[in-house]
C-alpha positions as CSV (number, residue, x, y, z in Angstrom):
1,M,171.1,74.3,286.0
2,K,170.2,71.9,283.0
3,K,169.5,74.1,279.3
4,R,165.7,73.0,279.5
5,N,165.5,74.3,282.9
6,I,166.8,77.8,282.2
7,F,164.2,77.6,279.0
8,F,161.8,76.8,281.8
9,F,163.0,79.6,283.9
10,L,162.8,82.1,281.2
11,A,159.4,81.6,279.6
12,L,158.4,81.9,283.0
13,L,159.7,85.5,283.4
14,C,158.4,86.5,280.2
15,L,154.8,85.2,281.4
16,F,155.2,86.8,285.1
17,G,158.4,88.9,285.1
18,K,156.8,92.1,285.8
19,D,155.0,91.2,288.9
20,L,158.3,90.5,290.3
21,Y,159.0,93.9,290.3
22,G,156.2,95.7,291.6
23,Q,152.1,94.9,292.4
24,K,149.6,95.5,290.1
25,V,147.9,99.2,290.3
26,A,144.4,99.3,288.0
27,G,145.1,96.6,286.4
28,H,148.8,97.1,285.2
29,P,152.3,96.5,287.4
30,P,154.1,99.8,287.4
31,V,157.5,100.6,285.8
32,P,159.7,100.6,288.3
33,S,161.8,104.1,289.2
34,A,165.0,104.9,287.9
35,A,166.4,103.9,291.5
36,E,164.9,100.7,291.8
37,G,166.4,99.6,287.9
38,A,165.3,96.6,286.6
39,P,166.2,93.8,283.4
40,V,164.2,93.7,280.4
41,V,163.7,89.8,279.7
42,V,163.1,88.8,275.7
43,Y,162.3,85.1,274.9
44,G,162.2,84.6,270.9
45,E,160.9,82.0,268.4
46,I,161.9,82.0,265.0
47,R,160.4,80.3,262.0
48,D,162.4,79.6,258.7
49,Y,163.1,77.2,256.2
50,D,166.4,78.7,256.0
51,P,167.5,78.4,260.0
52,V,168.2,81.9,261.3
53,E,171.6,81.0,263.3
54,K,172.6,84.7,264.6
55,I,170.4,87.2,265.9
56,M,171.2,90.5,266.8
57,V,169.7,93.0,269.6
58,K,171.1,96.8,270.0
59,F,169.6,98.3,273.5
60,Y,169.5,102.2,273.4
61,P,169.4,103.6,276.8
62,T,169.4,107.4,275.1
63,L,167.9,107.4,271.7
64,F,168.5,110.6,269.0
65,R,167.6,108.9,266.0
66,P,167.2,105.7,264.6
67,G,170.1,103.8,263.6
68,S,172.6,105.9,265.1
69,P,175.9,105.0,266.2
70,N,176.0,107.6,269.4
71,P,175.3,107.2,271.6
72,K,176.6,103.7,271.4
73,P,174.1,101.5,271.6
74,V,174.5,98.4,273.9
75,R,175.2,95.6,271.5
76,F,174.0,91.8,271.9
77,D,174.9,88.9,269.1
78,L,172.9,85.9,270.2
79,D,173.3,82.1,268.8
80,T,169.9,80.4,268.3
81,H,169.0,77.4,269.2
82,P,167.3,74.4,267.9
83,G,163.2,74.2,268.9
84,N,160.4,76.3,270.6
85,F,159.3,75.8,274.0
86,F,155.7,75.5,273.8
87,T,155.3,72.5,271.1
88,N,157.3,70.1,269.4
89,P,160.3,71.9,266.9
90,Q,160.4,71.4,263.4
91,P,163.4,70.4,262.7
92,G,165.2,72.6,261.1
93,V,163.0,75.5,260.9
94,D,162.3,76.4,264.5
95,R,164.7,77.9,266.5
96,Q,164.9,80.4,269.9
97,F,167.0,82.7,271.7
98,E,166.6,84.7,274.7
99,L,168.0,87.8,276.4
100,T,168.5,89.6,279.6
101,I,169.5,93.3,279.6
102,E,170.3,93.7,283.2
103,D,169.8,97.4,285.6
104,I,167.1,99.5,283.3
105,A,166.8,102.5,284.8
106,R,164.7,104.4,282.3
107,P,163.2,104.0,279.3
108,G,165.0,102.9,276.3
109,Y,164.5,101.7,272.6
110,I,165.9,98.0,271.3
111,D,166.4,96.7,267.5
112,I,166.3,93.4,267.1
113,S,167.7,91.8,263.1
114,S,169.6,89.4,261.8
115,G,172.2,90.2,258.7
116,N,169.8,92.4,256.4
117,N,166.5,91.3,258.2
118,E,165.3,94.1,260.6
119,F,162.6,93.0,262.6
120,L,162.5,95.5,265.5
121,K,163.4,99.0,264.9
122,S,163.4,101.8,267.6
123,F,161.1,99.4,269.9
124,L,160.4,101.2,273.7
125,V,161.1,99.2,276.4
126,R,161.0,100.2,279.9
127,P,162.5,98.7,283.3
128,G,160.7,95.3,284.3
129,D,159.5,94.8,280.7
130,S,159.1,90.6,279.5
131,V,158.5,89.8,276.2
132,M,158.0,86.5,274.1
133,I,158.3,87.6,270.3
134,R,157.3,84.8,267.6
135,I,158.7,86.0,264.4
136,D,157.3,83.6,261.3
137,K,159.3,84.3,258.6
138,L,157.4,81.1,256.4
139,T,154.0,83.4,256.8
140,N,155.6,87.0,257.5
141,S,154.2,87.3,260.9
142,M,155.1,88.6,264.6
143,V,153.2,87.9,267.7
144,F,153.9,88.9,270.9
145,S,152.7,87.6,274.4
146,G,153.7,88.1,278.1
147,P,153.6,90.6,280.8
148,S,154.4,93.3,278.0
149,A,152.8,92.0,274.9
150,D,150.4,95.4,274.7
151,L,153.8,97.5,274.6
152,F,154.9,95.5,271.8
153,N,151.8,95.3,270.1
154,S,150.5,98.7,270.1
155,Q,153.7,99.8,268.7
156,Y,153.4,96.9,265.9
157,D,149.9,98.5,265.1
158,L,151.4,102.2,265.0
159,E,153.9,101.1,262.7
160,Q,152.1,99.7,260.2
161,V,149.9,103.1,260.2
162,R,153.0,104.7,259.7
163,I,154.7,102.9,257.2
164,S,150.5,102.8,255.7
165,K,150.8,106.7,255.2
166,E,154.5,106.4,253.9
167,F,153.2,103.9,251.1
168,S,150.1,105.6,250.5
169,S,151.5,109.2,249.6
170,S,152.7,110.0,246.6
171,Q,156.5,110.4,245.6
172,V,157.8,114.1,245.4
173,F,160.2,114.9,242.8
174,N,161.7,118.5,242.8
175,F,162.5,119.7,239.3
176,Q,162.8,123.1,240.1
177,H,165.8,124.6,237.9
178,I,166.1,121.8,235.5
179,G,166.2,122.2,232.3
180,S,166.5,118.4,231.3
181,L,166.4,115.6,233.5
182,T,169.7,113.3,233.7
183,E,169.1,109.5,232.5
184,N,169.0,108.7,236.4
185,Q,166.3,111.1,237.3
186,Q,164.2,110.0,234.2
187,K,164.8,106.6,235.5
188,M,163.4,107.4,238.5
189,L,160.4,109.1,237.3
190,D,159.4,106.4,234.8
191,V,159.6,104.0,238.0
192,A,157.4,106.1,240.3
193,R,155.2,106.5,237.5
194,A,154.6,102.5,236.9
195,S,153.9,102.2,240.3
196,F,150.5,100.6,241.1
197,G,147.7,103.0,242.5
198,K,149.7,105.9,242.5
199,Q,151.1,108.6,240.3
200,P,154.3,110.9,241.4
201,T,154.1,114.6,242.4
202,I,155.9,116.6,240.5
203,L,157.3,119.8,241.2
204,L,158.5,122.8,238.5
205,S,158.9,125.8,240.6
206,M,159.6,127.4,243.8
207,E,156.0,128.1,244.4
208,D,154.6,124.3,242.9
209,L,157.1,123.5,246.3
210,V,155.7,126.2,248.6
211,N,152.1,125.0,247.6
212,S,152.8,121.6,248.1
213,I,153.9,121.8,252.1
214,E,151.7,124.3,252.7
215,D,149.5,122.0,251.2
216,Q,150.6,119.2,253.6
217,M,150.4,120.8,256.6
218,S,147.3,121.6,256.2
219,H,146.2,118.3,255.6
220,M,148.0,116.3,258.3
221,E,145.7,113.6,259.9
222,D,146.5,112.6,263.5
223,R,143.6,110.0,263.8
224,D,145.0,106.8,262.5
225,Y,147.3,107.4,265.4
226,L,145.0,108.8,268.1
227,N,142.3,105.4,267.7
228,I,145.3,103.2,268.1
229,L,146.5,104.6,271.0
230,D,142.9,104.9,272.4
231,Y,142.1,101.1,272.0
232,Y,145.3,100.3,274.0
233,K,145.2,103.0,276.7
234,D,143.6,100.8,279.4
235,K,145.9,98.3,278.3
236,I,149.5,100.5,278.9
237,D,150.9,102.4,281.5
238,M,150.3,106.1,281.4
239,Q,153.6,106.9,280.6
240,T,154.0,104.1,277.8
241,Y,150.9,106.0,276.3
242,Q,152.7,109.7,276.7
243,I,155.9,108.5,274.8
244,L,154.0,106.6,272.0
245,K,151.7,109.8,271.5
246,A,154.6,112.0,271.3
247,N,156.6,109.8,269.0
248,Y,154.1,108.8,266.7
249,L,152.3,112.7,266.2
250,S,155.6,114.1,265.3
251,F,157.1,111.5,262.8
252,E,155.2,113.9,259.2
253,R,155.7,117.0,261.5
254,Y,159.4,116.3,261.4
255,I,159.1,115.4,257.7
256,V,156.8,118.9,256.8
257,A,159.0,121.3,258.8
258,R,162.4,119.7,257.4
259,R,161.0,120.5,253.8
260,L,160.1,123.9,255.2
261,A,163.5,124.7,255.9
262,S,164.8,123.3,253.0
263,A,162.6,125.9,250.4
264,W,163.6,128.6,252.7
265,R,167.2,127.7,252.0
266,Q,166.8,127.3,248.0
267,L,164.6,130.9,248.2
268,T,167.5,132.4,250.2
269,K,169.7,131.5,246.8
270,L,167.4,133.1,244.5
271,D,166.9,136.4,243.1
272,D,163.0,137.9,243.6
273,M,161.7,135.4,245.4
274,E,161.0,137.8,248.3
275,P,157.0,137.3,248.3
276,L,157.6,133.6,248.6
277,Q,159.7,134.6,251.2
278,M,157.1,135.9,252.8
279,R,154.2,133.2,252.0
280,V,157.0,131.0,254.1
281,E,157.4,132.6,257.3
282,R,153.5,132.8,257.3
283,I,153.1,129.1,257.0
284,Y,155.5,128.7,259.9
285,D,153.9,131.9,261.9
286,K,150.3,129.5,261.3
287,Y,151.6,125.5,261.4
288,L,155.2,124.7,262.7
289,Q,155.4,127.6,265.7
290,D,152.3,125.2,267.0
291,F,154.7,122.1,266.7
292,L,156.6,123.4,269.3
293,S,154.1,123.4,271.8
294,L,152.7,119.9,270.9
295,E,152.2,118.2,274.2
296,K,152.8,120.2,276.4
297,D,151.7,118.7,279.1
298,N,152.9,115.5,278.4
299,P,155.7,114.6,281.2
300,E,157.1,112.1,279.1
301,K,157.7,113.5,275.8
302,K,161.8,113.7,276.5
303,Y,161.8,109.9,276.1
304,A,160.2,110.5,272.5
305,Y,163.1,110.5,270.1
306,Q,160.7,111.7,267.5
307,F,159.3,114.2,269.3
308,I,162.8,115.4,269.9
309,R,164.3,115.2,266.5
310,M,160.4,117.4,265.2
311,Q,161.5,120.0,267.7
312,M,164.5,119.9,266.8
313,A,163.7,120.5,263.0
314,V,161.5,123.7,264.1
315,L,164.2,125.3,265.8
316,S,166.2,125.2,262.7
317,M,163.6,126.6,260.5
318,E,163.4,129.4,263.3
319,E,167.7,129.7,263.1
320,L,167.9,129.9,259.4
321,M,165.0,132.6,259.7
322,T,166.5,134.7,262.6
323,G,170.0,134.4,262.5
324,R,170.0,132.6,266.1
325,S,171.5,130.0,267.0
326,L,169.6,126.5,267.1
327,P,171.0,125.8,271.1
328,E,170.5,129.5,271.7
329,L,166.6,128.9,270.9
330,A,166.1,125.9,272.4
331,D,168.0,128.0,275.8
332,A,164.9,130.5,275.1
333,R,161.9,128.1,273.9
334,L,162.5,124.6,276.0
335,S,162.2,123.4,279.1
336,P,165.4,121.8,280.2
337,D,165.3,118.2,280.1
338,L,163.6,118.8,276.6
339,R,166.6,121.8,275.8
340,D,168.8,119.3,276.4
341,R,168.1,116.4,274.1
342,V,167.2,118.9,271.4
343,I,170.6,120.2,271.5
344,A,172.3,117.0,271.9
345,A,170.4,115.6,268.6
346,Y,171.0,119.1,267.0
347,L,174.8,118.6,267.3
348,L,175.4,114.8,266.6
349,D,172.8,115.4,263.5
350,R,175.2,118.0,262.5
351,R,178.4,115.8,263.3
352,L,180.0,118.4,265.4
353,E,180.6,120.2,262.2
354,S,179.7,123.4,263.8
355,P,182.2,126.2,264.3
356,E,184.4,125.6,267.6
357,A,183.2,128.1,269.5
358,A,179.3,127.5,268.6
359,L,180.1,123.9,269.5
360,L,181.5,124.7,272.5
361,A,178.6,127.5,274.1
362,G,175.8,124.9,272.7
363,M,177.3,121.9,274.4
364,Q,177.5,124.2,277.9
365,L,174.2,124.8,278.0
366,V,173.8,121.2,278.5
367,E,172.7,120.4,282.7
368,D,172.2,116.4,282.1
369,P,175.1,115.2,283.1
370,V,174.5,111.7,280.7
371,I,173.7,113.9,277.4
372,S,176.6,115.9,278.6
373,D,179.0,113.1,278.7
374,I,177.8,111.9,275.4
375,L,178.5,115.4,273.9
376,E,182.1,115.4,275.3
377,N,183.1,112.2,274.3
378,M,182.1,112.9,270.8
379,Y,183.9,115.8,270.5
380,K,187.0,114.6,272.1
381,S,187.5,112.0,268.9
382,L,185.6,113.8,266.3
383,G,185.4,117.8,266.9
384,A,187.7,119.7,264.3
385,G,191.0,119.9,264.9
386,K,191.1,116.0,266.3
387,P,193.1,113.4,264.8
388,A,191.2,111.2,262.8
389,V,190.8,107.8,264.4
390,D,192.5,105.1,262.0
391,F,191.3,102.1,260.0
392,R,192.7,99.7,257.8
393,L,190.5,98.3,255.3
394,A,190.4,96.0,251.8
395,D,190.6,97.6,248.3
396,A,189.5,95.9,245.1
397,N,192.7,93.8,244.6
398,G,192.7,93.1,248.2
399,D,195.1,95.0,249.2
400,T,194.9,96.2,252.6
401,V,195.2,100.5,252.5
402,A,195.1,102.3,255.8
403,L,194.3,105.8,256.7
404,S,198.0,106.3,258.0
405,D,199.3,105.6,255.0
406,L,197.8,108.9,253.4
407,R,199.7,111.1,255.8
408,G,200.8,113.8,254.4
409,K,197.6,113.9,252.1
410,V,194.9,116.0,251.7
411,V,191.9,113.4,252.5
412,L,188.5,113.6,251.4
413,V,186.4,110.5,252.8
414,D,183.0,109.3,251.1
415,Y,180.5,106.7,252.5
416,W,178.2,104.5,250.2
417,F,176.6,101.7,249.4
418,T,174.8,100.3,246.6
419,G,171.3,101.4,246.2
420,C,171.7,104.7,247.2
421,G,170.0,107.5,245.1
422,A,171.8,110.3,247.2
423,C,174.9,108.9,246.9
424,I,174.4,108.8,243.0
425,S,173.4,112.3,243.1
426,L,176.1,113.3,245.0
427,N,178.8,111.7,243.1
428,E,177.5,112.3,239.8
429,N,176.8,116.2,240.9
430,H,179.8,117.1,243.5
431,L,182.6,114.3,244.0
432,R,183.4,113.6,240.9
433,P,183.8,117.0,239.5
434,I,186.0,117.4,243.1
435,L,188.2,114.6,242.2
436,E,188.6,115.9,238.1
437,D,190.0,119.1,240.0
438,F,192.3,117.9,242.4
439,A,193.6,114.8,240.3
440,D,197.0,115.8,239.5
441,R,198.0,116.8,243.2
442,S,200.1,113.9,244.3
443,D,199.1,115.9,247.6
444,F,194.9,114.8,247.6
445,A,193.7,111.5,248.0
446,F,189.8,110.7,247.1
447,V,188.8,107.4,249.5
448,S,186.0,105.9,248.6
449,I,184.5,103.4,251.2
450,S,181.5,101.1,250.5
451,I,179.7,99.0,253.3
452,D,178.8,96.8,250.6
453,R,178.6,93.0,252.4
454,D,178.7,91.3,248.7
455,K,181.7,92.0,247.2
456,D,180.5,91.2,243.6
457,L,177.9,93.9,243.6
458,W,180.4,96.7,245.0
459,Q,182.4,95.3,242.3
460,K,180.0,96.0,239.7
461,S,178.9,99.4,241.2
462,L,182.4,100.3,241.1
463,A,182.6,99.6,237.2
464,S,179.4,101.5,236.6
465,G,180.8,104.5,238.1
466,K,177.7,105.9,239.6
467,Y,178.5,105.6,242.7
468,S,182.0,106.8,243.2
469,P,184.6,108.5,240.5
470,H,186.9,106.4,238.7
471,G,190.5,106.9,239.7
472,A,189.3,107.1,243.8
473,I,190.8,105.0,246.2
474,H,188.0,102.0,246.4
475,L,187.9,100.5,250.0
476,N,185.3,98.5,251.4
477,T,184.4,97.5,255.3
478,G,183.3,93.7,254.5
479,S,182.6,92.3,258.1
480,E,179.4,93.8,259.7
481,E,181.5,94.2,262.6
482,V,184.2,96.5,261.1
483,K,181.5,98.6,259.0
484,N,179.5,99.4,263.0
485,D,182.7,100.0,264.5
486,L,183.4,102.6,261.9
487,M,180.6,103.8,262.0
488,Q,180.5,104.6,265.6
489,K,183.6,106.0,265.5
490,Y,183.0,108.3,263.1
491,N,179.2,108.9,263.7
492,I,178.0,107.9,260.5
493,S,174.3,107.8,260.8
494,G,173.1,108.2,257.2
495,F,174.6,108.0,253.7
496,P,176.4,109.5,251.9
497,H,178.5,110.5,254.6
498,V,181.3,112.3,253.4
499,L,184.0,113.7,255.8
500,L,187.5,115.8,255.3
501,I,191.1,115.4,256.5
502,D,194.0,117.6,256.5
503,R,197.2,116.6,255.7
504,E,198.3,115.9,259.6
505,G,195.6,113.6,260.1
506,K,193.5,116.0,261.8
507,I,189.8,115.9,261.1
508,V,188.7,119.1,259.2
509,N,185.0,118.5,259.0
510,P,183.8,115.3,260.8
511,G,180.9,115.4,258.4
512,Y,179.2,117.6,255.8
513,Q,175.6,118.5,256.3
514,T,175.5,119.8,252.8
515,P,178.2,118.0,250.8
516,T,178.0,120.2,247.9
517,Y,181.0,120.8,245.0
518,E,181.3,124.2,246.0
519,I,181.6,124.3,249.7
520,I,184.3,121.1,249.5
521,K,186.3,122.4,247.2
522,N,186.6,125.9,249.1
523,D,187.7,123.8,252.0
524,I,190.0,121.8,249.9
525,T,191.9,124.8,248.4
526,G,192.1,126.5,251.8
527,L,194.5,123.4,253.1
528,F,197.2,123.6,250.2
């Protein structure tokens, strides 16, 4: 079949594709059942004076966290070609691409990107969806058409609300227990104060922090999301409506639940904080308990990744308060399908750093075979005591260093990138002192791995010493392919990411949830 005819067929499939998989009901073609399965068709056009020659699409059949390398997404690296379908192409500006993802059995999510440009992030797709996407980088706009246009338009509009809420909220600075600000903290505060139209919120005491959290909870507003959902309710099918509703009503609830858990951890480490702890307990009873019953009659919420994360955050808070494990709480409080997903999100988020007995106990509660396989595969490769996956990366001089070259040494590995504020803080307050403490030991190695693709930027960051201590073994992942492979193998979904490997090359901790100087030092000391 000639290329022109292939484009013609794909465009027709985007325009009429869903009608091929079922008859219309109440104005909408039905989403095929899991037993049927159907493809997802994406036809794209992208405009830019600097031609975009490569497009990457990731499809997540199961998603627990946006951008997470596990479960491993299905990745498509596409070459674009000149032209567009409906108008005369402008040479050097218009490019197009097309993709068919075969045999999709249930709702999943896709990312579409090119290099550092992210066009779609965690957008819901369903079996039988077909959409045409026009990405215009000249006007910074995006347009959707085809049978699934309303699905994509609704998510695009909901994302604009979420981003607007995030942009309009003041930046919060937690400066409790700080005698004087570091140079970097003062710089961040100055930048925030200079921001147009908003002033930072500065919290100087634990009472300020608790007040801020309670104020956020009492002023949570869903109206903007619900207005958009109501507009699209008759344009999208009910399953889609229910998944999107569960997702977007959970974003702010997830954030505030995490804030409350962080406050609780701080309070339990301080003296004379019992009155504030009792107040936090009352806030939990008044607000967070109700989060667990959000969308209680929504049968599709199990497909809403942010809803799962919100439930996990609430139960994590209850775990801290009661001492019961989150898997145990999930088993007692949630339906089986939600329980399995919340436990999986929790274990993957904690990077399987739980004690082995607790980890296995949580895994045994999971009944869904797909989710169980995901956890089993992760445990086999990343559980404590498992051999660390070898890697070979270039150092600052262009020489290759392999993890296996360091066998016989305790190895602390830190992953970071330039621009990561948390990476700077971790290095200054925790990692640099660790290296200073063990610098004289020949059986210890500190490996610093940057994912910066710009070598000059990486070298400049190394010279500054802000992101990684001088004296470490400095490596770089180089290509996007190597970076993605390493992130998937080590379940790296955020930065900084710190892991510890013993002298036999076995994993001690696959990724510290709270990488503090005291915790890491104690773990390293115990290996000598």
